[in-house]
Backbone as CSV, one residue per row, in Angstrom:
resi,resn,N_x,N_y,N_z,CA_x,CA_y,CA_z,C_x,C_y,C_z
1,UNK,102.004,107.180,76.906,102.813,105.968,76.525,104.231,106.284,75.927
2,UNK,105.064,105.386,76.321,106.607,106.086,75.820,106.756,105.106,74.586
3,UNK,107.297,105.965,73.589,107.805,105.672,72.148,109.394,105.993,72.207
4,UNK,110.144,105.007,72.062,111.541,105.266,72.324,111.990,105.643,70.687
5,UNK,112.021,106.783,70.303,112.367,107.066,68.818,114.011,106.879,68.501
6,UNK,114.686,106.920,69.614,116.201,106.577,69.615,116.527,106.175,70.834
7,UNK,117.328,105.023,70.823,117.996,104.503,72.368,119.441,105.074,72.364
8,UNK,119.699,106.100,71.627,121.126,106.694,71.598,121.087,108.110,72.473
9,UNK,121.980,108.211,73.348,122.011,109.338,74.076,123.339,110.293,73.772
10,UNK,123.217,111.478,73.974,124.555,112.175,73.714,125.430,112.253,75.012
11,UNK,125.084,111.703,76.147,125.657,111.621,77.398,125.454,110.272,77.889
12,UNK,126.286,110.124,79.058,126.296,108.839,79.792,126.380,109.189,81.073
13,UNK,125.158,109.188,81.863,125.053,109.569,83.132,125.188,108.436,84.243
14,UNK,125.827,108.640,85.195,125.918,107.577,86.325,124.661,106.877,86.599
15,UNK,123.656,107.719,86.667,122.429,107.182,87.200,121.632,106.529,86.075
16,UNK,121.957,106.326,85.035,121.589,105.810,83.595,122.164,104.765,83.065
17,UNK,122.032,103.495,83.405,123.092,102.647,83.037,123.107,102.597,81.125
18,UNK,124.221,102.246,80.807,124.270,102.246,79.432,123.391,101.317,78.711
19,UNK,122.853,101.336,77.609,122.184,100.579,76.869,122.737,99.574,76.179
20,UNK,122.364,98.228,76.413,123.024,97.161,75.927,122.818,96.669,74.560
21,UNK,121.458,96.942,74.143,120.927,96.796,72.919,121.538,97.500,71.861
22,UNK,121.279,96.904,70.470,122.056,97.521,69.422,121.391,99.105,69.413
23,UNK,122.443,99.667,68.888,122.129,101.249,68.617,120.898,101.333,67.486
24,UNK,120.090,102.144,67.862,118.785,102.060,66.890,118.120,103.428,67.039
25,UNK,117.563,103.623,65.756,116.567,104.911,65.654,115.427,104.354,64.993
26,UNK,114.436,104.818,65.393,113.063,104.377,64.993,112.731,104.804,63.672
27,UNK,112.173,104.291,62.619,111.962,104.751,61.375,110.647,105.733,61.278
28,UNK,110.356,106.372,60.435,109.075,107.326,60.297,107.998,106.483,60.093
29,UNK,108.278,105.375,59.236,107.044,104.495,59.177,106.494,103.712,60.271
30,UNK,107.458,103.366,61.031,107.049,102.561,62.421,106.418,103.519,63.221
31,UNK,106.908,104.731,63.374,106.490,105.681,64.079,104.939,106.143,63.861
32,UNK,104.731,106.324,62.623,103.466,106.566,62.183,102.472,105.487,62.331
33,UNK,102.944,104.169,62.123,101.941,103.085,62.394,101.636,103.228,63.979
34,UNK,102.514,103.233,64.805,102.408,103.506,66.255,101.533,104.402,66.594
35,UNK,101.730,105.657,66.121,100.848,106.788,66.753,99.456,106.651,66.050
36,UNK,99.307,106.056,64.982,97.923,105.872,64.475,97.202,104.934,65.181
37,UNK,97.786,103.729,65.908,97.176,102.887,66.620,97.098,103.548,67.985
38,UNK,97.841,104.086,68.559,97.544,104.640,69.923,96.762,105.838,70.041
39,UNK,96.494,106.714,69.004,95.883,107.951,69.162,94.510,107.560,69.900
40,UNK,93.722,106.690,69.524,92.601,106.506,70.324,92.753,106.000,72.041
41,UNK,93.968,105.529,72.172,94.267,104.782,73.534,94.890,105.790,74.371
42,UNK,95.494,106.983,73.827,96.186,107.632,74.937,95.974,109.101,74.891
43,UNK,96.376,109.881,75.881,95.994,111.416,75.961,97.304,111.965,75.486
44,UNK,98.620,111.386,75.655,99.891,112.040,75.142,101.037,110.785,74.954
45,UNK,101.857,111.325,74.231,103.020,110.133,74.134,104.426,110.809,74.736
46,UNK,105.102,110.000,75.028,106.438,110.434,75.593,107.592,109.811,74.634
47,UNK,108.435,110.743,74.178,109.296,110.416,72.974,110.552,109.784,73.337
48,UNK,110.450,109.091,74.497,111.737,108.461,74.883,111.458,107.238,75.759
49,UNK,112.545,106.240,75.836,112.411,105.291,77.029,113.943,105.527,77.395
50,UNK,114.739,105.129,76.640,116.016,105.270,76.705,116.396,106.201,75.432
51,UNK,117.543,107.075,75.707,118.046,107.988,74.658,117.524,109.275,74.829
52,UNK,117.961,110.235,73.951,117.616,111.555,74.198,116.854,111.990,72.736
53,UNK,115.463,112.336,72.612,114.842,112.598,71.609,115.531,113.727,70.569
54,UNK,116.380,114.586,71.255,116.917,115.554,70.500,118.086,114.999,69.475
55,UNK,118.439,113.761,69.723,119.560,113.209,68.834,118.960,112.718,67.712
56,UNK,117.590,112.226,67.407,117.241,111.957,66.236,117.033,113.062,65.320
57,UNK,117.631,112.849,64.074,117.617,113.764,62.975,116.230,114.066,62.513
58,UNK,115.194,113.216,62.669,114.080,113.284,62.181,113.091,113.845,63.199
59,UNK,113.438,114.436,64.217,112.305,114.876,65.379,111.347,115.813,64.565
60,UNK,111.597,116.622,63.643,110.683,117.500,63.064,109.441,116.746,62.629
61,UNK,109.927,115.532,61.803,108.903,114.798,61.172,108.046,114.162,61.989
62,UNK,108.564,113.548,63.271,108.048,112.848,64.267,106.797,113.817,64.969
63,UNK,107.217,114.984,65.187,106.150,116.053,65.608,105.188,116.211,64.479
64,UNK,105.572,116.138,63.352,104.589,116.438,62.193,103.450,115.317,62.422
65,UNK,103.949,114.024,62.622,103.170,112.958,62.600,102.210,113.190,63.912
66,UNK,102.745,113.390,65.033,101.929,113.726,66.338,100.938,114.657,65.983
67,UNK,101.192,115.782,65.284,100.387,116.797,65.000,99.245,116.477,64.172
68,UNK,99.502,115.650,63.134,98.495,115.135,62.146,97.455,114.352,62.815
69,UNK,97.860,113.478,63.885,96.994,112.609,64.452,96.619,113.246,65.912
70,UNK,96.933,114.434,66.052,96.493,115.149,67.311,96.650,114.362,68.642
71,UNK,97.958,113.967,68.897,98.368,113.290,69.818,99.587,114.227,70.637
72,UNK,99.205,114.921,71.717,100.327,115.764,72.355,101.299,114.990,72.703
73,UNK,102.589,115.694,72.972,103.795,115.234,73.002,104.448,115.699,74.417
74,UNK,104.858,114.709,75.289,105.756,114.962,76.473,107.108,114.578,76.159
75,UNK,108.093,115.609,76.352,109.404,115.429,75.897,110.382,115.652,77.192
76,UNK,111.200,114.790,77.138,112.379,114.933,78.271,113.729,114.792,77.501
77,UNK,114.622,115.736,77.816,115.988,115.739,77.378,116.977,116.470,78.348
78,UNK,118.239,116.178,77.925,119.106,116.721,78.985,119.411,117.953,78.560
79,UNK,119.037,118.557,77.406,119.173,119.950,77.058,120.407,120.344,76.401
80,UNK,121.542,119.563,76.342,122.845,119.986,75.871,122.770,120.093,74.292
81,UNK,121.875,119.718,73.544,121.976,119.689,72.200,120.792,120.742,71.792
82,UNK,120.672,121.749,72.671,119.623,122.713,72.352,120.316,123.841,71.552
83,UNK,119.679,124.345,70.513,120.094,125.227,69.561,118.913,125.959,69.051
84,UNK,119.166,126.955,68.107,117.895,127.778,67.717,116.943,126.761,66.920
85,UNK,117.397,125.798,66.146,116.464,124.800,65.455,115.602,123.969,66.464
86,UNK,116.241,123.407,67.331,115.732,122.710,68.398,114.646,123.475,69.308
87,UNK,115.062,124.752,69.531,114.400,125.779,70.119,112.866,125.989,69.623
88,UNK,112.918,126.063,68.398,111.789,126.398,67.511,110.970,125.053,67.519
89,UNK,111.711,123.913,67.275,110.870,122.607,67.363,110.079,122.619,68.533
90,UNK,110.746,122.676,69.641,110.043,122.469,71.033,109.053,123.551,71.418
91,UNK,108.821,124.626,70.734,107.707,125.375,70.786,106.546,125.149,69.980
92,UNK,106.681,124.121,69.264,105.348,123.777,68.403,104.430,123.527,69.368
93,UNK,103.146,123.794,68.735,101.746,123.726,69.446,101.532,122.289,70.010
94,UNK,102.011,121.252,69.310,101.845,119.767,69.681,102.422,119.431,71.193
95,UNK,103.628,120.073,71.478,104.299,120.086,72.773,103.271,120.352,73.953
96,UNK,103.097,119.473,74.760,102.327,119.740,75.990,103.244,119.965,77.374
97,UNK,104.479,119.143,77.364,105.279,119.588,78.420,106.704,119.266,77.922
98,UNK,107.810,119.859,78.309,109.123,119.686,78.151,109.846,119.696,79.420
99,UNK,110.623,118.710,79.679,111.495,118.466,80.944,112.870,118.470,80.686
100,UNK,113.713,119.376,81.208,115.117,119.469,81.293,115.666,118.565,82.311
101,UNK,116.604,117.741,82.070,117.241,116.981,83.357,118.487,117.728,83.590
102,UNK,118.356,118.688,84.325,119.518,119.617,84.828,120.620,118.912,85.430
103,UNK,120.123,117.487,85.985,121.078,117.073,86.759,122.206,115.951,86.166
104,UNK,121.767,116.221,84.920,122.755,115.405,83.928,124.150,116.373,83.618
105,UNK,124.081,117.509,83.860,125.345,118.222,83.352,126.502,118.025,84.197
106,UNK,126.249,118.361,85.699,127.490,118.013,86.374,127.773,116.697,86.586
107,UNK,126.744,115.777,86.341,127.104,114.386,86.403,127.988,113.901,85.273
108,UNK,127.988,114.648,84.057,129.005,114.465,82.909,130.169,115.183,82.886
109,UNK,129.956,116.540,83.332,131.051,117.585,83.208,131.761,117.915,84.513
110,UNK,131.138,117.418,85.502,131.867,117.963,86.753,131.750,119.120,87.240
111,UNK,132.867,119.889,87.452,132.805,121.177,87.934,132.932,122.317,86.662
112,UNK,132.646,121.847,85.463,132.721,122.771,84.164,131.581,123.658,84.351
113,UNK,131.932,124.911,84.036,130.897,126.085,84.022,129.636,125.754,83.154
114,UNK,128.416,125.702,83.830,127.236,125.382,83.249,126.555,126.687,82.483
115,UNK,127.279,128.016,82.646,126.691,129.060,82.062,126.011,129.001,80.511
116,UNK,126.824,128.497,79.695,126.372,128.328,78.289,125.161,127.441,78.190
117,UNK,125.350,126.147,78.718,124.180,125.255,78.856,123.031,125.813,79.345
118,UNK,122.993,126.566,80.527,121.871,126.975,81.125,121.297,128.186,80.195
119,UNK,122.031,129.011,79.604,121.504,130.061,79.018,120.824,129.739,77.795
120,UNK,121.178,128.545,77.179,120.259,128.006,76.032,118.773,127.639,76.615
121,UNK,118.889,126.928,77.794,117.571,126.438,78.381,116.963,127.622,78.857
122,UNK,117.352,128.668,79.536,116.879,129.820,79.854,116.148,130.643,78.696
123,UNK,117.142,130.811,77.663,116.404,131.384,76.557,115.054,130.820,76.021
124,UNK,115.223,129.382,75.811,114.085,128.677,75.253,112.790,129.091,76.236
125,UNK,113.061,128.830,77.467,112.119,129.173,78.725,111.562,130.336,78.441
126,UNK,112.211,131.628,78.328,111.667,132.810,78.043,110.725,132.999,76.862
127,UNK,111.236,132.434,75.814,110.651,132.352,74.573,109.077,131.423,74.772
128,UNK,109.268,130.591,75.422,108.168,129.621,75.863,106.944,130.453,76.358
129,UNK,107.525,131.226,77.614,106.819,131.776,78.492,106.055,133.015,77.571
130,UNK,106.545,133.444,76.525,105.881,134.523,75.831,105.001,133.819,74.588
131,UNK,105.675,132.853,73.857,104.887,132.343,72.749,103.998,131.085,73.156
132,UNK,104.169,130.365,74.191,103.608,129.102,74.689,103.240,129.178,76.067
133,UNK,102.633,130.201,76.521,102.326,130.338,77.923,101.314,128.928,78.420
134,UNK,100.817,128.254,77.546,100.278,126.917,77.982,101.160,125.813,78.272
135,UNK,102.379,125.809,77.748,103.331,124.757,77.790,104.175,124.579,79.298
136,UNK,103.949,123.515,79.653,104.597,123.106,80.959,106.222,122.757,80.944
137,UNK,106.964,123.473,81.696,108.300,123.074,81.581,108.873,122.943,82.881
138,UNK,109.602,121.755,83.117,110.131,121.235,84.381,111.465,121.481,84.177
139,UNK,112.336,121.744,85.346,113.707,121.482,85.414,113.844,120.473,86.578
140,UNK,114.388,119.378,85.837,114.749,118.192,86.941,115.875,118.233,87.622
141,UNK,115.705,117.712,88.861,116.923,117.508,89.750,116.706,116.156,90.335
142,UNK,116.888,114.985,89.611,116.478,113.773,89.981,117.651,113.040,90.577
143,UNK,118.474,113.613,91.445,119.866,113.141,91.848,119.694,113.204,93.444
144,UNK,118.625,113.354,94.189,118.743,113.413,95.663,119.190,111.965,96.120
145,UNK,119.861,111.966,97.077,120.427,110.617,97.661,119.523,110.451,99.107
146,UNK,118.587,111.222,99.264,117.570,111.119,100.395,116.192,111.746,100.001
147,UNK,115.255,111.401,100.595,113.925,111.919,100.233,113.743,113.154,100.758
148,UNK,114.572,113.627,101.673,114.128,114.873,102.485,115.495,115.857,102.197
149,UNK,115.110,116.908,101.614,116.446,118.039,101.419,116.360,118.129,100.106
150,UNK,117.317,119.062,99.308,117.556,119.463,98.013,118.737,118.889,97.386
151,UNK,119.698,118.393,98.209,120.833,118.023,97.808,121.887,119.205,97.851
152,UNK,122.938,119.066,98.449,123.935,120.073,98.333,124.596,120.324,97.114
153,UNK,124.755,119.090,96.334,125.415,119.185,95.012,124.538,119.920,93.936
154,UNK,123.182,120.286,94.247,122.334,120.915,93.414,122.457,122.433,93.890
155,UNK,123.033,122.930,94.736,123.043,124.426,95.261,123.347,125.158,94.127
156,UNK,124.407,125.217,93.479,124.994,125.847,92.403,123.932,126.126,91.160
157,UNK,123.296,124.778,90.877,122.425,124.800,89.810,121.024,125.524,90.083
158,UNK,120.736,125.652,91.306,119.501,126.172,92.047,119.597,127.504,92.039
159,UNK,120.886,128.025,92.367,121.084,129.465,92.612,121.064,130.026,91.282
160,UNK,121.467,129.499,90.171,121.440,130.115,89.004,120.042,130.113,88.384
161,UNK,119.149,129.118,88.660,117.890,129.132,88.215,117.046,130.318,88.836
162,UNK,117.255,130.375,90.564,116.767,131.279,91.089,117.102,132.775,90.626
163,UNK,118.226,132.953,90.347,118.828,134.289,90.113,118.036,134.672,88.614
164,UNK,118.117,133.825,87.631,117.408,133.989,86.333,116.131,134.354,86.523
165,UNK,115.246,133.818,87.278,113.799,133.847,87.364,113.280,134.776,88.699
166,UNK,114.459,135.575,89.339,114.116,136.159,90.394,113.072,135.364,91.291
167,UNK,113.581,134.136,91.899,113.000,133.448,92.664,113.499,132.990,93.713
168,UNK,113.079,133.100,95.054,113.644,132.688,96.354,113.340,131.320,96.570
169,UNK,114.283,130.377,96.783,114.050,128.894,97.184,114.915,128.666,98.402
170,UNK,114.244,128.358,99.493,114.943,128.302,100.735,114.292,127.189,101.571
171,UNK,113.607,126.270,100.862,112.679,125.368,101.707,113.350,123.807,101.411
172,UNK,113.142,122.879,102.351,113.674,121.581,102.096,112.469,120.878,101.431
173,UNK,112.785,119.983,100.692,111.660,119.189,99.664,111.558,117.793,100.595
174,UNK,110.477,117.377,100.373,110.102,115.951,101.023,109.464,115.221,99.689
175,UNK,110.354,114.572,99.046,109.643,114.064,97.668,108.574,113.058,97.949
176,UNK,108.619,112.440,99.226,107.454,111.327,99.512,106.108,112.196,99.464
177,UNK,106.141,113.502,99.833,104.825,114.372,99.847,104.562,115.221,98.474
178,UNK,105.729,115.856,98.117,105.632,116.905,97.073,106.993,116.946,96.320
179,UNK,107.058,116.582,95.145,108.295,116.776,94.300,108.381,117.929,93.364
180,UNK,107.534,118.694,93.386,107.459,119.931,92.485,107.516,121.507,93.137
181,UNK,108.077,122.360,92.705,107.937,123.575,93.499,107.826,124.591,92.052
182,UNK,106.758,125.582,92.152,106.557,126.244,90.844,107.143,127.491,91.248
183,UNK,107.983,127.769,89.814,108.845,129.048,90.039,108.017,130.257,89.586
184,UNK,107.503,130.037,88.276,106.574,131.056,87.843,105.788,130.515,86.552
185,UNK,104.512,131.050,86.468,103.597,130.637,85.295,103.625,129.047,85.234
186,UNK,104.153,128.440,83.977,104.129,126.827,84.136,105.372,126.259,84.239
187,UNK,106.391,126.929,84.899,107.851,126.592,84.985,107.913,125.977,86.380
188,UNK,108.408,124.747,86.514,108.702,124.271,87.842,109.922,123.625,88.126
189,UNK,110.395,123.539,89.217,111.636,122.679,89.739,110.958,121.343,89.913
190,UNK,111.568,120.285,89.644,111.073,118.941,90.058,112.075,118.152,90.592
191,UNK,111.965,117.542,91.734,113.008,116.771,92.355,112.556,115.391,92.676
192,UNK,113.648,114.341,92.604,113.263,113.221,93.170,114.797,112.692,93.335
193,UNK,114.605,111.528,93.948,115.668,110.529,94.511,116.404,109.802,93.120
194,UNK,117.357,109.284,93.448,117.975,108.476,92.312,117.714,107.043,92.743
195,UNK,117.605,106.184,91.784,117.157,104.627,91.978,117.895,103.905,91.241
196,UNK,117.708,102.668,91.597,118.680,101.441,90.949,117.617,100.992,89.783
197,UNK,118.214,100.903,88.511,117.480,100.479,87.382,117.171,99.001,87.457
198,UNK,116.121,98.405,87.293,115.964,96.714,87.283,116.685,96.280,86.525
199,UNK,117.159,94.987,86.797,118.020,94.110,86.035,117.784,92.732,86.327
200,UNK,117.717,91.820,85.569,117.587,90.266,85.835,118.952,89.876,86.424
201,UNK,120.053,90.600,86.445,121.149,90.230,87.059,121.124,90.498,88.659
202,UNK,120.316,91.332,88.939,120.238,91.878,90.326,119.431,90.487,91.302
203,UNK,119.867,90.626,92.586,118.938,89.640,93.492,117.372,89.991,93.359
204,UNK,116.622,88.958,93.723,115.183,89.328,93.875,115.037,89.968,95.246
205,UNK,114.019,90.907,94.925,113.718,91.782,96.165,112.285,91.492,96.567
206,UNK,111.301,90.749,95.941,110.372,90.227,96.578,109.458,89.802,95.218
207,UNK,108.313,89.062,95.610,107.515,88.595,94.623,105.986,89.203,94.905
208,UNK,105.959,90.099,95.794,104.765,90.806,95.973,104.940,92.492,95.671
209,UNK,103.897,93.070,95.163,103.926,94.456,94.821,103.079,94.621,93.794
210,UNK,102.895,96.227,93.443,102.234,96.364,92.386,102.971,97.456,91.388
211,UNK,102.267,97.914,90.403,102.913,98.789,89.402,102.021,99.312,88.462
212,UNK,102.227,100.453,87.987,101.336,100.938,87.062,101.498,100.608,85.611
213,UNK,102.719,99.762,85.313,102.658,99.122,83.933,101.473,98.450,83.362
214,UNK,101.318,98.616,82.104,100.240,98.345,81.355,98.792,98.790,81.870
215,UNK,98.798,99.580,82.902,97.593,100.239,83.116,97.524,101.896,82.894
216,UNK,98.572,102.407,83.387,98.834,103.775,82.986,99.784,103.792,81.793
217,UNK,100.588,103.026,81.551,101.578,103.240,80.337,102.248,101.966,79.836
218,UNK,102.731,102.028,78.843,103.677,101.017,78.260,104.589,101.599,77.240
219,UNK,105.599,100.594,76.791,106.502,101.240,76.099,106.748,100.689,74.626
220,UNK,107.333,101.365,73.572,107.518,100.665,72.299,109.017,101.271,72.306
221,UNK,110.126,100.179,72.104,111.374,100.216,71.870,111.493,100.792,70.477
222,UNK,112.747,101.139,70.230,113.177,101.829,68.826,113.231,100.710,68.038
223,UNK,113.315,99.290,68.196,113.125,98.216,67.396,111.618,97.915,67.094
224,UNK,110.663,98.430,67.645,109.321,98.074,67.695,108.884,97.303,68.733
225,UNK,109.798,96.653,69.503,109.364,95.772,70.738,108.361,96.505,71.579
226,UNK,107.378,95.674,72.051,106.514,96.341,73.208,106.977,95.820,74.551
227,UNK,106.985,96.816,75.513,107.329,96.371,76.876,106.246,96.886,77.883
228,UNK,106.185,96.326,79.025,105.179,96.737,79.807,105.464,97.941,80.606
229,UNK,106.445,98.362,80.553,106.874,99.644,81.430,107.929,100.292,81.045
230,UNK,108.312,101.659,81.440,109.432,102.378,80.994,110.682,102.152,81.548
231,UNK,110.721,101.180,82.525,112.069,100.763,83.039,112.348,99.511,82.479
232,UNK,111.811,98.982,81.547,112.473,97.761,80.911,113.374,98.118,79.703
233,UNK,114.512,98.737,80.104,115.327,99.267,79.114,116.099,98.582,78.189
234,UNK,116.130,97.099,78.478,116.896,96.149,77.697,115.749,95.328,76.823
235,UNK,114.409,95.462,77.091,113.235,94.658,76.378,113.372,93.209,76.988
236,UNK,113.467,92.819,78.386,113.585,91.808,79.096,112.250,90.962,79.076
237,UNK,111.022,91.952,78.753,109.793,91.438,79.046,109.145,91.857,77.642
238,UNK,109.460,91.239,76.502,108.955,91.466,75.102,107.658,90.892,75.069
239,UNK,106.579,91.800,74.783,105.233,91.323,74.691,104.887,91.162,73.207
240,UNK,105.677,91.583,72.420,105.237,91.530,70.984,106.114,92.650,70.143
241,UNK,105.977,92.641,68.986,106.646,93.733,68.051,105.507,94.398,67.185
242,UNK,105.652,95.815,67.168,104.759,96.506,66.307,104.794,96.242,64.747
243,UNK,105.879,95.912,64.351,105.970,95.410,63.062,105.364,94.075,62.519
244,UNK,105.069,93.385,63.568,104.609,92.023,63.289,102.941,91.890,63.620
245,UNK,102.445,92.500,64.699,101.284,92.435,64.889,100.694,94.054,65.480
246,UNK,99.209,94.162,65.859,98.989,95.399,66.216,99.051,95.495,67.644
247,UNK,99.015,96.718,68.086,99.181,96.940,69.663,98.133,96.483,70.304
248,UNK,96.812,96.538,69.881,95.673,96.079,70.617,96.040,94.637,70.806
249,UNK,96.338,93.871,69.785,96.631,92.454,69.996,97.654,92.065,70.840
250,UNK,98.682,92.769,71.024,100.089,92.789,71.973,99.349,93.090,73.380
251,UNK,98.764,94.037,73.636,98.200,94.406,74.820,97.378,93.439,75.466
252,UNK,96.598,92.734,74.543,95.581,91.512,74.924,96.100,90.295,74.954
253,UNK,97.567,89.887,74.661,98.131,88.805,74.756,98.084,87.904,76.170
254,UNK,98.119,86.642,76.123,98.206,85.961,77.577,99.368,86.553,78.461
255,UNK,100.524,87.006,77.939,101.451,87.484,78.974,101.241,88.753,79.372
256,UNK,100.569,89.690,78.474,100.196,91.127,78.969,99.400,90.786,80.060
257,UNK,98.208,90.259,79.665,97.136,89.972,80.630,97.437,89.457,81.972
258,UNK,98.345,88.402,82.002,98.807,87.782,83.197,99.615,88.853,84.226
259,UNK,100.352,89.722,83.597,101.387,90.481,84.102,100.495,91.732,84.924
260,UNK,99.409,92.105,84.083,98.365,93.337,84.463,97.503,92.669,85.694
261,UNK,97.068,91.507,85.653,96.362,90.806,86.542,97.360,90.632,87.718
262,UNK,98.472,90.083,87.763,99.256,89.986,88.584,99.359,91.444,89.695
263,UNK,99.825,92.460,88.722,99.791,93.822,89.715,98.542,94.102,90.366
264,UNK,97.367,93.713,89.701,96.208,94.095,90.504,95.940,93.324,91.675
265,UNK,96.568,92.083,91.509,96.362,90.977,92.688,97.697,91.046,93.889
266,UNK,98.503,92.210,93.506,99.837,92.397,94.355,100.813,91.426,94.133
267,UNK,100.988,90.672,92.857,101.753,89.637,92.561,102.624,89.902,91.453
268,UNK,103.911,90.037,91.546,105.078,90.336,90.661,105.438,89.068,89.877
269,UNK,104.948,88.964,88.551,105.061,87.868,87.739,106.359,87.577,87.189
270,UNK,106.807,88.576,86.606,107.785,88.530,85.755,109.510,88.671,86.596
271,UNK,110.419,88.100,86.310,111.503,88.256,86.783,112.292,89.415,87.092
272,UNK,111.963,90.340,85.899,112.412,91.730,85.975,111.691,92.589,87.115
273,UNK,110.288,92.382,87.147,109.551,93.233,88.045,109.986,92.487,89.602
274,UNK,110.252,91.465,89.732,110.808,90.853,91.071,112.016,91.486,91.453
275,UNK,112.752,92.123,90.510,114.080,92.770,90.967,114.203,94.272,90.720
276,UNK,112.996,94.851,90.766,112.708,96.411,90.491,112.546,96.931,91.920
277,UNK,113.472,97.889,91.972,113.519,98.899,93.108,112.297,99.791,93.094
278,UNK,112.231,100.255,92.199,111.175,101.448,91.787,109.797,101.103,92.342
279,UNK,109.597,99.494,92.265,108.090,99.223,92.476,107.913,99.657,94.125
280,UNK,108.951,99.547,94.834,108.779,99.810,96.233,108.165,101.138,96.580
281,UNK,108.087,102.037,95.696,107.573,103.317,95.719,106.006,103.416,95.858
282,UNK,105.459,102.163,95.376,104.057,102.214,95.098,103.469,101.272,96.434
283,UNK,104.214,100.994,97.188,103.707,100.144,98.379,103.112,101.267,99.549
């Protein structure tokens, strides 16, 4: 499940629309309540929906809470805020996987030299290989404009990664079949195409389709609002709020049940779902 500990990001990527909601950081009290409730329901939590988790000044305490409840953490970050303290945090045993969105750098900084940026990520990766060989690390390049290929705009970043880890990469990727390439140990390159985020302001794409929302995952926004999937970035399908009722009650509500039944029957009940391009990937 996705728990948005903050909807604030230190970057503004072209592929990630600005958050229209009030800027918000989740409190430790709300987070602990959520973790206590979902510990029996999930095998891991992801500490974002929008925003970058490294922005939150209480990240260490959030990881303490996950450790206390034995809930593994999957963390996604652009990596720009990496430093010694963050490096130490992301080596904690409760972390199961850390993904770095490398495609965010050139999207924000253009032709600026990424050497310093990458050196911090490489340093962390080297430490993880020594101290946390069980930890999965993905270098994401989710900016392909076609499902086949690696994107010419990624060549410089790929060359630097290959040079650092003495890895030869000369293949084309077809993300419809395989998105991941192992570099060494549990370090992987991960590719995907860009997509348009769903919005109620977009035209309807269809009323038929299915989704993994509410079956494989759901989200809790920074203000406590529960949403059915990780792409409801503005909380347009509010199922309830964890400050007012239990998560089990929210997931068992009439609206939640109707949405889930619709997905199982191939019907898109909600307006936002009918405007979601990502759903076509499941057809």
